[in-house]
N, C-alpha and C positions, 0 to 999 in steps of 0.2 A: 563228325562235328563240322559245321559250316563256319566259314570266316568270310563275312561280306566284304565286297569291294565297292568303294564309292563310285557313284555314277551309273550304276546298273539298274535296270527295271526291277520292280518287286516280283513281277510274274512274266514268264515267257510262254507263248503258245507254241508248242511243238507240232509242226505240220508234218505228219507221218506220210511218207511217200513210198514205203516199201511195197505195198500191194500193186502199185502202178509203176513207178519209176524203177523200183527194185526188180520186180519179177519180169519186166519187159525185156531185160537184158540177160536173163538167166538161160542157160542152154536147156534146162529141163522145163518142159511145159507141164505144169501141175494140174491135177484134176480140179474142177471148179469147187468141189466140196472142200478141198484143202485150202483153197484161197478164201472161201467164206469163213472157215474156222480160223484162219490167220487173222482176218479182220476182227472177228469176235474176240479173239484173245488180246489183240492190241487194244481194243476198246475196254476190255476188262482190266487191262493194266493201267488204265487212266488216260489214254490218249483220246482227247476230245475231237481231234481232226485227223481223219484217215482218208487219203486219196485212194479210191477204190480200184479204178481201172481206167481204160481209155477206149473210147468208141471210134477207133480207127478201123479201116478195113482189115480183115483177118490176114490178107496177103501181105500187109505192111508189117504187122507185129503179131505173128501167130500165137505167141504166148498169152496175148490178151484178147483172143478171138471169141471169148465166151462172156462178154460184158453183160449182155441181157440176162443170161442165165445166172450170173453172179448176183446182180441186183435182185432178181426174183428169189434166189435162194436165201439171201440175207433178209429180205422182207423188212420187218421193223427192227431187226437186230443191227442197226447201223449207228455209228457214232453221232454225236451232236452235229458235226460237220462231216459230210461224206461226199466231197467233190469228185467229179470225173473229168477226164480230159476229152475235149472234142476238137477235131482237126478242121471242121468245116460245117456248113449248114446241114448237110446230110447227117453228119455225126451228132449234131445238136438235136435233130429230129429224133434220131434213135435214142438218145439219152433221155429226152423228155418223155418219149413213149415208154421207156423202161422205168420211169419214176424218179430220175435223178433230181436232187434238190439243189445242187450247186455244180457249176462247170468251170473249166479252165481252158484257156487257149495258149498256144505255145509258139512264140515268135522268136526270130533269130536277129542278133545284132550284126551278123555278117552275111555277105552275099553267098559265100561258098557253102556255109551250113544251110542257109535258106534253100538253096537249090538241091542239096543232097537230102534234106529232111522234109521239105515241103514242095520240091519241084517247082519253085517260083522264086522270083527276086524278092528282096526284102519289101520293096514297095508293093509288089503284087500280093504278097502274103498279108501285109497289113490291110490292104484294101479288101481282101477276102474276109478278114476277121471282123471288120466293122459291122456288117449285117449279122454276124453270129452273135456278137456282144449285144447288139440292139435287140435281136429276137429273144435272146436269153433273158435279158432284163425285162422285156415286155411280158414274158412268161413268169416273171417273179423270181428268177434264179440269179443269185449273186454270181459274179464272174471274176475269176482270178486271171491275170495275165503273166505268163512266164516270158522272160527275156533270156535267151541262151547265149553262150559265148561272150560273156560280159568282159572278160579280161584277156582271153587268148583263144585263138582258133587254130586247129592243126594244119590248115591249108594257108591261112593268111598271117599267122603270127600274132603279135600284140594287137589288140583292138583299141582304137581311139575311144576315150571315155565319152566324147561328144557324140559319137556314133551310137553308143549304148543308150545314152540319155535320150536321144531323138526317138528311138523305138519305145523306150519306157514311157515317154511323155505322150506318144501317140496312143498307146494302150490306155493310159489314164484318161485321155480325151474321149476315147470311145465309151468310157464308163466302167472300166475294170475297177472293182472296189479295192483290189490288192494287186501289187506288182511284185513278183518274185524275181530277184536278180540272181542269175545262175552262172556260176563259174564251172562250166560244163566239163572242161578238161583239167580243172584243178590247179591252174598255174598262178592264180592270184595271190597276192601278199597283202598284209594289213594296210600298207600305205596306199595301194591302189584302191582298196575298199573304201578307205577314208576319203580319197579324192573323188570317187564316184558318188558317194553319199552326199558330200559337200556340193558337188555340181548339181545333183538332182534337187537338193534343198534350195539352191539359188534359183533354179528354174521353177520352183513352186511345188515340187513333188516331195513332200516331207516324209520323215521316217515312219509316221503313223500309217502310211499307206504302202509301206514296203515290207517285204520279207527277203530273206537271203537263203541261197541254195548252193552250198559249197560241196565240191568233191575233194577228196583227200589225196590226190596223186602225189603231191610233194609234202604231205603232212602239215598243210597250212590251214585246214578247215576249222579247227577249234580256235586258232589264233585269229583268223578272219571273223569268225562268229563273235568272239569277245569284243573285237573292235567295233563290229556293227552294233552290238548291244550298247556299248558306250556312246554310240552316236544316236541312240534312241529307237533302234529297231527292236520290236518285241515279238516277231514271228520268225521262227527258224525252221527250215525244211531239214528233215533227217530221215534216214531209212533204217528200220530195225535190222540189227546185225550188219549194217553197212552194205546191204544188198544193192546190186545194180551198177550201171554205168551209163552208157548211151549207145544204142544200136547203130547210130549214124556217125559216131566219132570214136574210132578205134583206140585213141589214146586216153579215153576217159575211163578212169577207174571208179571204184565204188563211191557212193554218196557218203557224206558224214554219217557215221553210225549213231543211231538214236541213243544207244547206251553210253557212248562216249560223251555225247552232248549232255545227257541227264546227269551223268556223274559229275561233270564240270559244274553244271548249274546247281546241283545239290550242294556241292562244296562251297559255292558262293552264296548260299542261302537264297537263291532265286527259286520261286515256286513254279513248278510245272504241272503238278497234279499227277505225275507219273510214278507208279510203283516200280522202282528199278528192278528188284528181284523178279517180279512178275513179268516185266518186259524181257529180261534176260532169259527167263525160261522159255518164253515164246520164241525168241530168236534162236535158241538152241534147238527147239522143236522144229523150226523151219529149216535150219541148217541140216538137220538129219534128213528131212524130206528132199532137200536139194542134193544131198550126198557130198557136201563139201563143208569145210570149216568156215566160220565167219571171220572176216578180217578185223572185227572190232576188238580193240585192245582191252576196253573195259569188260567186254563180255568174256574174253579169255581169262582175265583176272578173277572175275566173279564166278565163273563156271564151277570150280572145285568147291565153292562154298554153298552151292545150291542143291536142294533136294530136287530130284527130277521125276516126279510121278508122271509127268507128261510123256516120258519115254514109252510107257505102256499104252498111251492113249492114241487115238486115231490122228 
C-alpha cells in the first residue's frame, strides 16, 4: 500500500545503468549473450531506459570490449531509450556505425579524476567533448552529459559546488539534453544535494534537465534521491541489484540498487512503470552469473517471496 508524500513528481524515469556502469566494474567478464539477455530482461521488467554499454577501447575497460557485438545481438530488442557511453570522437564513430540511437559523455568535476579517468585536465576534456556532442546532435542522436565527483573526490576531498556547476553548465552549453550529477564515491548528504540543485537553478540549469546518480557508500543514496525529487528532479540513475562502482575510483562502492529505488517510489505512490518482482528475478539471475550476492536490501528481502523459474534458464 502506498502513502504519497507532498511535493513529489507523479512519475519518475528510472535510468538503468546496470549493463554499463554496473558490469564495467565487475571482476567477471560475461559473455555477450548473457549481457544481451540481461538487457532484454530489464526491458521486459518495464525499464524504458537502459544504458547498454560503452564504446571505450577494450584495453581501458575489457569487460565492455564487445560493444558492437552487443548492439548487433540485440538488434531491435532494445528499450525505448538505449544510450551508450562514448569517450571521444572515435568512440562516437563506432557507436554510430553500430546503430546507437543515443549517446552519453562522461566529464569530471575534479582535476585528479579527470587525469586518471580521461588522461586530461578538466578543461582539456571539456574541449574534447564539444565536437563529440556537436557531431552526435548533427547525426540526430540525443546526448546526455555525466558529471562525476560532484560531492567528493578520493584524492582531493570535498569538491566545491561552484566547480561542479561550472562543468555541468558547460555540458549544457554544448547541447547535452540531460545532465546527470554523479556522487561517484557516495559521500554526499541531502544538504549538499539541495545546495547544488539550488546553485544550478540560479545559474539557469533547472531540474527539468537534470538527473541524479548516487552511490551508496555511506547509505545516503535513497535519502539524497528523495531530496532531489522534492527539488523537481524526475530522472534517477540506478543499477539492477546494485551492480558496479567505478574502475578509476577505488573507494566507490555500488550504485543505488534499482530495487531499493523502486521499492521506495512504489511506497510513495510514484509511478515508474517497473514490475518490481520481475526486476528482482532479473537481478537474482544476474547475481548467479556473477557468482556473488547482490548488495540490494530490497532484493534480499524480496528473494524468499519470489518464484525463480529463471534458475533453470540460460
